[in-house]
C-alpha positions as CSV (number, residue, x, y, z in Angstrom):
1,M,-41.5,-81.1,18.7
2,L,-38.9,-78.4,17.9
3,K,-39.9,-76.5,21.0
4,E,-39.4,-79.7,23.1
5,Q,-36.0,-80.3,21.5
6,I,-34.9,-76.7,22.3
7,Y,-36.1,-77.2,25.9
8,R,-34.1,-80.4,26.2
9,Y,-30.9,-78.6,25.0
10,M,-31.5,-75.8,27.4
11,D,-32.0,-78.3,30.3
12,V,-28.7,-80.0,29.4
13,A,-26.9,-76.7,29.3
14,D,-28.5,-75.8,32.6
15,Y,-27.2,-79.1,34.1
16,F,-23.6,-78.5,33.0
17,L,-23.7,-74.8,34.1
18,C,-24.9,-76.0,37.6
19,R,-22.5,-78.9,37.9
20,Y,-19.4,-77.2,36.6
21,G,-20.2,-73.5,37.1
22,P,-20.8,-70.7,37.0
23,A,-24.5,-71.4,37.9
24,S,-25.5,-73.4,41.0
25,F,-28.3,-75.3,42.6
26,P,-30.9,-73.0,44.3
27,T,-30.9,-73.4,48.1
28,W,-33.8,-73.6,50.6
29,E,-32.9,-70.1,51.5
30,D,-33.5,-69.1,47.8
31,F,-36.9,-70.8,47.9
32,L,-37.9,-68.9,51.1
33,A,-36.7,-65.6,49.7
34,S,-38.6,-66.1,46.4
35,N,-42.1,-65.2,45.5
36,S,-42.8,-68.9,45.0
37,R,-44.4,-71.0,47.7
38,K,-44.7,-74.1,45.5
39,L,-42.6,-77.3,45.5
40,Y,-42.5,-80.1,43.0
41,A,-41.1,-83.5,44.0
42,G,-38.8,-84.6,41.1
43,K,-36.8,-82.8,38.5
44,L,-38.3,-79.8,36.9
45,R,-37.8,-79.5,33.1
46,R,-38.6,-76.5,31.0
47,A,-41.3,-78.6,29.1
48,L,-43.4,-78.7,32.4
49,P,-45.6,-75.7,33.2
50,Q,-44.4,-76.0,36.8
51,F,-40.9,-74.8,35.7
52,A,-42.1,-71.2,35.9
53,T,-44.0,-71.5,39.2
54,H,-42.4,-74.2,41.4
55,F,-39.1,-75.3,42.8
56,G,-38.2,-78.9,42.1
57,I,-36.7,-81.2,44.7
58,T,-34.3,-83.9,43.5
59,P,-31.0,-85.4,44.7
60,F,-30.0,-86.3,41.2
61,Y,-30.5,-83.5,38.6
62,A,-28.6,-80.3,38.7
63,S,-30.6,-77.3,37.6
64,T,-31.1,-73.7,38.5
65,R,-34.8,-74.6,39.3
66,N,-34.1,-77.7,41.3
67,I,-33.1,-77.9,44.9
68,K,-30.7,-80.7,45.6
69,H,-32.5,-82.7,48.3
70,D,-33.7,-86.2,49.0
71,V,-37.5,-85.9,49.4
72,S,-37.5,-88.7,51.9
73,K,-35.5,-86.5,54.3
74,P,-37.0,-83.6,56.4
75,F,-37.2,-80.3,54.7
76,P,-35.1,-77.6,56.4
77,I,-37.8,-75.0,56.2
78,P,-40.3,-73.7,58.7
79,D,-43.8,-75.0,59.4
80,D,-46.5,-73.4,57.2
81,S,-44.2,-72.2,54.5
82,V,-45.4,-74.0,51.4
83,A,-48.7,-73.3,49.6
84,V,-48.6,-76.2,47.1
85,F,-46.6,-79.4,47.2
86,Q,-46.9,-81.6,44.1
87,S,-45.5,-85.0,43.3
88,E,-46.1,-87.0,40.1
89,D,-44.7,-90.5,39.6
90,V,-41.9,-90.2,42.2
91,F,-43.0,-91.8,45.5
92,E,-43.3,-95.3,44.0
93,H,-39.5,-95.2,43.8
94,I,-39.3,-94.8,47.6
95,E,-40.0,-97.6,50.1
96,L,-43.6,-97.8,51.1
97,A,-42.7,-97.7,54.8
98,N,-41.4,-94.2,54.3
99,M,-44.7,-92.8,52.9
100,V,-46.5,-91.8,56.1
101,P,-43.5,-90.0,57.5
102,I,-43.1,-88.2,54.1
103,F,-46.8,-87.3,54.1
104,N,-46.5,-85.9,57.6
105,E,-43.5,-83.8,56.7
106,I,-45.4,-82.4,53.7
107,H,-48.3,-81.6,56.1
108,R,-45.9,-79.8,58.4
109,V,-44.6,-77.4,55.8
110,L,-47.9,-76.7,54.1
111,T,-49.8,-73.6,55.1
112,P,-53.3,-74.1,56.5
113,G,-55.4,-74.8,53.5
114,G,-52.3,-75.6,51.5
115,L,-52.6,-78.3,48.8
116,F,-50.8,-81.6,48.5
117,R,-51.4,-82.9,44.9
118,L,-50.2,-86.5,44.5
119,S,-50.3,-88.7,41.5
120,L,-48.8,-92.2,41.2
121,P,-49.2,-95.0,38.6
122,D,-52.4,-97.0,39.2
123,Y,-51.7,-100.7,39.3
124,H,-55.3,-101.5,38.5
125,F,-54.7,-99.8,35.1
126,D,-54.8,-102.7,32.7
127,Q,-51.7,-101.7,30.6
128,Y,-49.6,-101.6,33.7
129,V,-51.0,-104.9,35.0
130,Q,-50.3,-106.7,31.8
131,R,-46.6,-105.8,31.6
132,C,-45.7,-106.6,35.2
133,Q,-43.9,-109.7,36.6
134,R,-45.6,-111.6,39.3
135,G,-44.3,-113.7,42.2
136,P,-45.4,-117.2,43.2
137,G,-48.4,-115.9,45.1
138,G,-49.6,-113.8,42.1
139,D,-48.7,-110.4,43.5
140,I,-46.8,-107.9,41.3
141,V,-43.1,-108.0,42.2
142,F,-41.6,-106.0,39.3
143,D,-42.7,-103.5,36.6
144,P,-40.2,-103.5,33.8
145,G,-41.7,-100.3,32.5
146,G,-40.8,-98.5,35.8
147,G,-37.1,-98.8,35.4
148,G,-34.5,-100.7,37.4
149,E,-34.0,-104.5,37.6
150,F,-35.4,-107.4,39.5
151,V,-32.5,-109.3,41.1
152,D,-32.6,-112.0,43.8
153,G,-36.2,-111.2,44.6
154,R,-35.8,-107.4,44.9
155,V,-36.0,-104.3,42.8
156,I,-32.7,-102.4,42.3
157,G,-31.5,-99.6,40.2
158,G,-34.3,-97.1,40.7
159,G,-37.4,-99.1,39.7
160,H,-40.8,-99.1,41.3
161,L,-40.5,-100.4,44.9
162,W,-44.3,-100.7,45.5
163,F,-47.3,-100.8,43.2
164,P,-50.0,-98.3,44.2
165,K,-53.7,-99.2,44.3
166,I,-56.6,-97.2,45.6
167,G,-57.0,-99.2,48.8
168,M,-53.3,-98.6,49.7
169,F,-53.8,-94.9,49.0
170,R,-56.8,-94.6,51.3
171,D,-54.8,-96.3,54.1
172,L,-51.8,-94.0,53.7
173,F,-53.8,-90.8,53.9
174,S,-55.9,-92.1,56.7
175,E,-52.7,-93.0,58.7
176,S,-51.1,-89.7,58.0
177,L,-51.9,-86.2,59.4
178,F,-53.9,-85.6,56.2
179,G,-56.5,-88.0,57.7
180,H,-57.7,-85.0,59.6
181,G,-57.9,-82.8,56.6
182,A,-59.8,-82.7,53.3
183,V,-58.8,-85.5,51.0
184,K,-60.3,-85.8,47.5
185,F,-59.6,-89.0,45.5
186,L,-60.1,-87.6,42.0
187,Q,-59.1,-90.5,39.7
188,Y,-58.5,-94.2,40.2
189,N,-59.4,-97.7,39.0
190,N,-61.2,-100.1,41.3
191,G,-59.8,-103.3,39.9
192,D,-63.2,-104.6,38.7
193,G,-63.5,-102.6,35.6
194,T,-65.1,-99.6,37.3
195,F,-63.4,-96.4,38.1
196,K,-63.6,-92.8,39.2
197,L,-62.7,-90.1,36.7
198,D,-63.4,-86.7,38.2
199,S,-62.2,-83.5,36.4
200,I,-58.9,-82.0,37.5
201,D,-58.1,-78.4,37.9
202,Y,-54.7,-78.2,36.1
203,S,-54.2,-74.6,37.2
204,L,-53.3,-76.1,40.6
205,G,-50.7,-78.3,39.0
206,Y,-50.3,-80.0,35.6
207,I,-50.3,-83.8,35.5
208,Q,-49.1,-85.6,32.4
209,R,-50.4,-89.1,33.0
210,T,-54.1,-88.5,32.9
211,P,-56.7,-89.2,30.1
212,D,-56.6,-85.5,29.3
213,H,-52.9,-85.7,28.2
214,D,-51.9,-89.3,27.7
215,A,-52.6,-90.9,24.3
216,R,-52.7,-94.4,25.6
217,V,-56.3,-94.0,26.7
218,K,-57.6,-91.5,24.2
219,D,-59.9,-94.1,22.6
220,H,-61.1,-95.7,25.8
221,L,-61.1,-93.2,28.6
222,R,-60.1,-94.5,32.0
223,P,-57.6,-93.5,34.8
224,I,-53.9,-94.1,34.3
225,S,-52.9,-92.6,37.6
226,I,-54.3,-92.4,41.1
227,V,-54.8,-88.7,41.6
228,V,-55.4,-87.1,45.0
229,D,-55.8,-83.6,46.2
230,A,-55.3,-83.3,50.0
231,R,-55.5,-80.0,51.9
232,K,-54.1,-79.2,55.3
233,I,-56.9,-78.2,57.6
234,E,-56.1,-76.8,61.1
């Protein structure tokens, strides 16, 4: 706990140093000039193992380890320049219609054999289902646990804009350039009480919201997130 508090103070100090000087955001040129070829969608914090190995991508959070960039926009880096691209609990905050173009852009920048590790909240997970608000047709329209607000029939303020389930995931990868690669669906719920719970090699990228690390399911192991490892094959 003390270590986490120290990390938080250091992150806050990093933020102010970047925003007001003398430190600054890293640039894409810094990434290309570094020994790292790993990107992480979302803000990197010192409490995450990826802080030492990846560059984060976020438009919101100033840090010496985070590139200021909107992940839904093209990356200004060459083809085949990234070995690993990881995203945990980020893309549900971006419109579903943008997912295939984002997947294709990630595919472009990955090296042949490069890894795209994606995890998103699984809306067949019972605890998520129970807390969600539903529309007249019974479909989930708002998850109050995901942030934001539900106003006039739409989610605003940074909440979850779509609610991933395994069928949607399969379609997204099939429709993207990764459909021609090697895609492994490691963990997910089916919606009928059954699930897939393959082991995860965390040396390829730590994930917080899995049964290995999340206390919510320690007494009844089941997936919390949909976890996919996809490789670029050319």
